[in-house]
N, C-alpha and C positions, 0 to 999 in steps of 0.2 A: 689327207687334207682333213684330218680330223686334231684336234688339240685334245691331247689327254695326256696327261701326268697321272698314271694308276698310283696307287698305294694299296699297301693290305688293310683293308678297311673291311672290319665284320660286318657293318652297317648296310644299308643300302641307302640308294638316292632317294633323297627326301622328296616325296610328290609334292607335297606341300610349297617347295622353294618356286620361284616364277627364274626363268632363264633372263642369264645378262647378255645383252646383245655388244659384242668386240668383234668391231669391221662386220665380214658379212658372215659370222659366227652367231651361234647362240650356245651358252656357256651354262653348266649345273655346276654348283657348288655343293658337296657333302662332305659333313666332318663325321668323321670316327663316333660311336656313339658309348662306345667300351672306352675309347683315348681321343678325347679334343684334338691332341697335336696331330693327330692324322688326318688328312683331308685328300680328297677326288674330284680333279677337276675332270667331268666330260663335255666335249663339244661337237658340235655336226656343224656344218655349212649350214646358215637359213634353205637356203634351196636343195638340201636334200634332207629334210626332216623325212619325209615318206616317200616311197616308192613302190614299182611292182616289181617282183623278184621274182624268177623262176627258175630252179636249177635244171627241168627239164624241160624238154619243147612245149611253148604256151603261146598263147594268140588270146589276142583282143582286139575290138574295134574303138574307133573314138566316135561318138553322137557327129551326125550330120554337121558341117560349119562352112559355109561361106571361105574360101581362100581368100585372105587381105594381101593387099599390094604391098608386100614386106615378104624376106625371106622367112621360112620357116626353121627352126633349129630345134635340136634335140638336146637334152640334158639327162645324160644316159652313162652307165658305165657298164662294159663286154670285156672282163678279162678272166681269163680261166688261168688256173696254177694246174693247169695238167702237165704231161709230160713230152716233151719235144722226141722223145724217145717213140711214144707211143703213137705220135701224132694226135694227142686228142689234146693238143696246145690249141686246137682250131675249132676247137668245138662250142667256143661261147660266139656268140653274134645276137645282130639285129638286124632284119629285113624289113623293109616298111613298102609298102604297096599302097596306092591312092585307088579312091572305089567311089563309084556313082552312089546315092544317095543308099540307093537300092541293094549295092552291093555289088553288083559287076564292077570288074576290073578295068579300069581306064587304059587304052591302049598306048602302051609306051612309060607306064608308071605299074609296071611287075616289080614283086617282090625281090626276082632276081637282078633287076636294075640300081635298088637302093641296098645295099649290106654292109655294116659296120662288124669288125672284126679288131681285137684287139686294142677297143678305145676307150676313155675316160676322160668326156669334155661335157663342160654347161652350156653348148654352143654348136654342139656338131650341124653342121648343113644340111638340108633334107635336099637331098638332089637326086637323080635318077640317071645311072650312067653320065654325069657331068650335064644333066640338062636342068635347070634351075624349075620350079613347075609355074611358070609367068603363063604358060597358055590357060592355067586353070584359077588364076585369079576370078574372083566374083563366083566361081562359079560354087555350088553346094556341095561337099564331097565327106565322105568317112577315110582316114587311112587306118590301114590294118597293119597292126605287127605281129611280128612272128621274132619267138627269139628261146635263148636257152643262155643260163648260165649269165644272164643278165640285168641290170637292173632298170628301170624307164622311170626317170623323175617327173619329168615335164618336157609340153611341147610348148614351142612361142614361137611369137612372131617378132622378128628383131626388128 
């Protein structure tokens, strides 16, 4: 989902150039400083400009928020390029648990019940063993994410 037309350009991307919006992507254009006929176009989906990534085991929590009356979704990627022969292809994951504002895990919303493996999506529904968090609507919670070899871009309410 990245638009790119690589060229053998000796220069770097000109930080002074503003990106151009093309559909849902932001594009940066750069011209070779030694040869103006060489150019480079780099693009990123606008909703994936920045994310939280860790190759090793990692964890973080959101700030407490009131659960909206709309489904929660995750914009994330957890694709491991390991070896199926060595069974390391299952090493990339994202797990999510719902906690009280003080940090205690809410029963039924444990991390073992919300696991993503081999995913790359912008609207991955947050469900705990097929349970949509309707019982949490209006309640103040924190979401705690555990992940490895994954990138988390955004949490949204659909």
